[in-house]
N, C-alpha and C positions, 0 to 999 in steps of 0.2 A: 486533568489534563490528556486533553487533547494527541489523538493518533493519527500524525503528518505524512501522510500518503502522500507523497514526488512519483511523480510525471515526465517524461525525456519528453517532449516537444519533436525531438525527429521520431521517436514512436509512435505520434501520432495512423501512422499511416493501416497500424492494424485497427486502428476501430478505436485505439482506446481514452482519445476527445471525448467520444463521446459516455463512457466511462463515468471520467474526469468532472466531464462537464456535469451526470448526475448529483457527482459524493459531494462539488461543490457546494447545492442545495442544502445541502445536511449539514445542520451544527455539530453536532459531534465529534468530525472531522477537520481539520485541517487541509487543507488542499494545494497544494503547490507545483508550479508549471515549470521546468528550468530547460535550458537548450540545448542541456548533451550531462548526462546523470552518468555513464564515467563509463556505460559497460556495453561499446557496440556491439561483439557479437551477440548478446544477450536481445539486443534494441535490436538490430535484422532479422532475428533467427523468430520472435515470438513477441504476442501481444505481452510488459513487465508495466512493473510499477517496482515502489519501493515503500516498506511500511515502517515510518523510527528507523531508519535506514538497510534494513534486511530488502535482501530484491525474491521477490514474490511473482512467478512468471505460470504464464496459464496455455495449450493449444489458442482458444479460442477467449474473444470479448467477454462470454458468459463463466466458462470456470474459471477467471482471474475476478471476476466478481466475487463469487463465492469462495474463492482463494483469499480476497481481501479481507475477507467479513472472519473466513475461519483464523487469520493469520492475526488481525485482531481480538476477534474473544483470545481467543487462545495467550494475547500479550497481554490483553488483561487481567483472564486470572495466575499469570506467573507473578505482576505486580501485587493481586493484592490477596496470592500467601506468601508474597515477601517482605506484603506490608504487614503482615498476623504474625510471620517469624520476629521480626523486629522489633511489632509489641510485643512478643513474647518472651522475648530479653529484658 
């Protein structure tokens, strides 16, 4: 299952458009752009995206890219551990 990374078009003034375009080229991710993700305060203050419904934000685009990758790796490890637990039952 591919991680779903959602971007808000109203947040693009922070430069998230460049990150979104780069991630769209990677087949490991499902990248979606919405007109609004309903996080107006977050949208105004800093670059952010959502990974599988969880907000990931940072002060810079570079930090956001790192935070997104870390979030994706963490969620994959959690899914793997849960799958193992289920298999062991």
